C-alpha positions in Angstrom: 80.5 -36.4 36.5 83.9 -34.9 35.7 84.4 -31.5 34.1 84.8 -32.9 30.5 81.5 -34.8 30.8 79.8 -31.7 32.2 81.0 -29.6 29.3 79.8 -32.1 26.7 76.4 -32.3 28.3 76.1 -28.6 28.6 77.1 -28.2 24.9 74.4 -30.6 23.8 71.8 -28.9 26.0 72.8 -25.5 24.6 72.6 -26.7 21.0 69.1 -27.9 21.6 68.1 -24.7 23.3 69.5 -22.7 20.3 67.2 -24.6 18.0 69.4 -27.3 16.6 66.2 -29.3 16.3 65.4 -33.0 16.6 67.3 -35.6 14.4 64.3 -36.2 12.1 64.1 -32.5 11.1 67.9 -32.4 10.5 67.8 -35.4 8.2 64.6 -34.6 6.3 64.1 -35.7 3.6 65.8 -39.1 4.1 63.4 -41.1 1.9 61.3 -40.8 -1.3 58.6 -38.1 -1.1 55.2 -38.4 -2.7 53.4 -35.3 -3.9 49.7 -36.1 -4.2 47.6 -34.1 -6.7 43.8 -34.5 -6.2 43.2 -33.7 -9.9 43.7 -35.5 -13.1 46.9 -35.6 -15.1 47.1 -32.6 -17.5 45.3 -30.2 -15.1 47.1 -27.0 -14.2 47.5 -28.3 -10.6 49.3 -31.3 -12.0 51.5 -29.2 -14.2 52.5 -26.9 -11.3 53.1 -30.0 -9.1 55.5 -31.6 -11.6 57.6 -28.4 -11.7 57.6 -28.2 -7.9 58.6 -31.9 -7.7 61.4 -31.4 -10.2 62.9 -28.4 -8.3 62.6 -30.1 -4.9 64.2 -33.3 -6.1 67.1 -31.4 -7.5 67.5 -29.4 -4.3 67.2 -32.4 -2.0 69.0 -34.9 -4.2 66.1 -37.1 -3.3 63.3 -38.6 -5.5 60.0 -36.7 -5.5 57.1 -38.6 -7.2 53.9 -36.9 -8.3 50.8 -39.1 -7.8 47.4 -38.1 -9.3 44.6 -39.2 -7.0 41.6 -37.2 -8.3 38.8 -36.2 -6.0 38.0 -36.5 -2.3 39.7 -39.9 -2.1 43.0 -38.3 -3.0 42.7 -35.6 -0.3 41.6 -38.2 2.3 44.6 -40.3 1.6 46.9 -37.5 2.6 44.9 -36.7 5.7 45.2 -40.3 6.8 48.7 -40.8 5.5 52.2 -40.5 7.1 53.0 -37.3 9.0 56.8 -37.5 8.6 56.8 -35.3 5.5 57.1 -38.3 3.1 53.6 -37.5 1.7 52.5 -34.0 0.8 49.7 -32.5 -1.3 49.7 -29.8 -3.9 46.2 -28.5 -4.6 44.3 -25.3 -5.6 42.1 -22.9 -3.7 39.0 -25.1 -4.4 40.3 -27.2 -1.5 39.1 -24.7 1.0 35.4 -25.3 0.2 35.2 -29.1 -0.2 33.8 -29.4 3.3 30.9 -27.2 2.2 30.3 -29.2 -0.9 30.6 -32.6 0.8 29.2 -32.8 4.4 30.4 -36.3 4.9 34.1 -35.8 4.4 35.2 -37.2 7.8 37.9 -34.6 8.0 38.3 -30.8 8.0 40.0 -29.4 4.9 41.5 -26.5 6.8 42.1 -27.7 10.4 43.4 -31.1 9.4 46.1 -29.6 7.1 49.2 -27.6 7.7 49.9 -24.9 5.1 53.4 -25.0 3.8 53.5 -22.3 1.1 51.5 -20.9 -1.7 53.3 -21.8 -4.9 51.7 -19.9 -7.8 48.7 -18.0 -9.0 47.0 -17.8 -12.4 44.3 -15.9 -14.2 41.1 -17.6 -15.4 39.5 -17.5 -18.8 35.8 -17.8 -19.6 35.5 -20.0 -22.7 32.6 -20.9 -25.0 32.4 -23.2 -28.1 34.2 -21.8 -31.2 30.9 -21.6 -33.1 28.9 -20.1 -30.2 26.6 -17.2 -31.1 28.1 -15.2 -28.2 30.7 -12.8 -29.6 31.2 -10.9 -26.4 30.8 -11.4 -22.6 27.8 -9.0 -22.6 26.1 -11.1 -25.2 26.7 -14.3 -23.2 25.3 -12.7 -20.0 22.3 -11.5 -21.9 21.6 -15.0 -23.3 22.0 -16.6 -19.9 19.6 -14.1 -18.3 17.0 -14.4 -21.0 16.6 -18.2 -20.4 17.4 -19.2 -16.8 18.9 -22.7 -16.5 18.8 -23.1 -20.3 22.6 -22.9 -20.5 25.0 -25.3 -18.9 28.6 -24.9 -17.8 31.4 -27.3 -17.2 33.9 -27.4 -14.5 36.0 -29.8 -12.4 33.2 -29.6 -9.8 31.7 -26.9 -7.7 34.5 -27.1 -5.2 37.3 -26.7 -7.8 39.0 -23.4 -8.7 37.0 -23.2 -11.9 33.8 -24.2 -10.1 34.3 -21.3 -7.6 34.9 -19.0 -10.6 31.7 -20.0 -12.1 29.7 -19.5 -8.9 31.2 -16.1 -8.4 30.4 -15.3 -12.0 26.8 -16.4 -11.6 26.4 -14.4 -8.4 27.8 -11.2 -9.9 25.8 -11.4 -13.1 22.5 -12.7 -11.6 22.5 -15.6 -14.0 21.3 -19.2 -13.5 23.0 -22.1 -15.3 23.2 -25.8 -14.9 26.5 -27.3 -13.6 27.9 -30.3 -15.5 30.8 -31.6 -13.4 33.8 -33.3 -15.0 36.9 -35.2 -13.8 39.2 -32.3 -14.6 39.8 -29.2 -16.8 40.8 -31.2 -19.9 37.5 -33.1 -19.8 35.6 -29.9 -19.1 37.2 -28.2 -22.1 36.3 -31.1 -24.4 32.6 -30.7 -23.3 32.7 -27.0 -24.4 34.4 -27.9 -27.7 31.7 -30.4 -28.5 29.0 -28.0 -27.5 27.8 -30.2 -24.7 28.2 -27.3 -22.3 27.8 -23.6 -23.2 30.6 -22.2 -21.0 33.5 -23.1 -18.7 36.4 -21.4 -17.0 39.9 -22.6 -17.8 43.6 -21.5 -17.5 45.9 -20.5 -20.3 48.3 -23.3 -19.5 45.6 -25.8 -20.1 43.4 -24.3 -22.8 45.7 -21.7 -24.4 46.7 -23.8 -27.3 43.1 -24.7 -28.1 42.1 -21.0 -27.9 44.9 -20.0 -30.2 44.0 -22.8 -32.6 40.4 -21.6 -32.7 39.0 -24.7 -31.1 37.7 -22.7 -28.1 36.6 -19.0 -27.9 37.7 -16.9 -24.9 35.4 -14.1 -24.0 37.3 -12.5 -21.1 40.2 -13.1 -18.7 40.6 -12.2 -15.0 43.4 -9.9 -13.8 44.3 -6.3 -14.4 45.9 -6.8 -17.8 45.4 -8.9 -20.9 47.5 -12.0 -21.4 50.4 -11.3 -23.8 49.6 -14.6 -25.5 46.0 -13.6 -26.1 46.1 -9.9 -26.8 42.6 -9.9 -28.3 40.9 -11.3 -25.2 39.7 -8.4 -23.0 39.9 -8.4 -19.2 36.6 -8.7 -17.4 36.8 -5.0 -16.5 37.2 -4.1 -20.2 34.3 -6.5 -21.1 32.0 -4.6 -18.7 32.3 -6.7 -15.5 34.9 -5.0 -13.3 33.6 -6.6 -10.1 34.7 -10.0 -11.3 38.1 -10.3 -9.6 39.3 -13.9 -9.2 42.7 -15.5 -9.6 43.4 -19.1 -8.6 46.3 -20.1 -6.3 48.1 -23.4 -6.0 49.8 -24.4 -2.7 51.6 -27.1 -0.9 50.2 -28.7 2.3 50.9 -31.5 4.7 48.8 -33.3 7.3 48.3 -31.1 10.4 50.3 -33.5 12.6 53.4 -33.0 10.6 56.2 -31.7 13.0 56.6 -27.9 12.7 60.4 -28.2 12.0 59.6 -30.2 8.9 56.9 -27.7 7.8 59.3 -24.8 8.4 62.0 -26.5 6.4 59.6 -27.4 3.6 58.4 -23.8 3.3 62.0 -22.5 3.2 63.0 -25.1 0.6 60.0 -24.4 -1.6 60.7 -20.7 -1.5 64.3 -21.2 -2.5 63.5 -23.8 -5.2 60.8 -21.6 -6.8 63.1 -18.6 -6.9 64.7 -20.0 -10.1 64.5 -17.3 -12.8 64.2 -19.9 -15.5 61.2 -21.4 -13.8 59.6 -18.0 -13.5 60.0 -17.5 -17.3 58.7 -20.9 -18.0 55.6 -20.3 -15.9 55.0 -16.8 -17.3 54.8 -18.3 -20.8 51.9 -20.3 -19.4 50.1 -17.4 -17.8 51.3 -18.5 -14.3 53.0 -16.3 -11.7 55.2 -17.8 -8.9 54.1 -16.5 -5.5 55.3 -18.1 -2.3 54.5 -17.5 1.3 55.3 -18.5 4.9 53.3 -21.3 6.6 51.6 -18.8 8.9 50.5 -16.6 6.0 49.3 -19.6 4.0 47.3 -20.9 6.9 45.7 -17.5 7.3 44.8 -17.5 3.6 43.3 -21.0 3.8 41.0 -19.8 6.7 40.0 -16.6 4.9 39.2 -18.4 1.6 37.3 -21.1 3.4 35.1 -18.4 4.9 34.7 -16.3 1.8 34.3 -19.0 -0.8 32.4 -21.3 1.5 29.6 -18.7 1.8 29.7 -18.2 -2.0 29.3 -21.8 -2.8 26.5 -22.2 -0.2 24.7 -19.3 -1.8 25.3 -20.6 -5.3 24.5 -24.2 -4.6 
């Protein structure tokens, strides 16, 4: 080997040692990226996912397609799908307890996924039919306590964000109600409007227009302050239930076998894409706050929520 060959070889080795990374990470993404949403179209998770896809597509100059695959089948398709970063999943914190709800999953919802970044958080609203006799949260709780299991509540399932909110609510209030699961939040809201269910939890971005139009009645909202869009709806603390503290998060994940350089790049890209002030204003108008995180922090949050909410769901179910 002559001196020139030695210098070239040494330079390549040094570049690798300095973290230049393998070719697949350098080129990512070099193909269409599918963003799977395990909820129906029109759900808040879907709305957030489409904003994320739009921003990433613009940043990457690459097509990012949102695919709605509701339920366990959608999550399973990501676990068993490609691990090159071409298929990702955007879901909510209900994901952390699906293993508790369904013992025959065939995969671990935490260990079999790599957290990329939390994307956003939002407050939850407790809604009842517009002609319901409950004028306040206290009146609703009293009615539920007076006749255990006489009232029903809708949600996108016990393992969904709204399902967890309902379980936490029942635990804190000592009430017993019957769950009526639905395909997603839009369907759950329709059941409340019709009076088929007495209560449900929703988000302003999904049910805000219906509340403002008088088609749904909101009794309380989570968070430390009232929503500017619904100034007459008290917080749970103001309504007499300060212990009810629950906000939903939405986050981006990949199969656990996805190479770490791709996960790291995705996390950095999502943080940069979501820093757009116009997007923050657009989300704020829907009661949603952009909150991103590192893969390490998001993985830790997934483990903590799986433990906390898993115990809650077991106790409630």
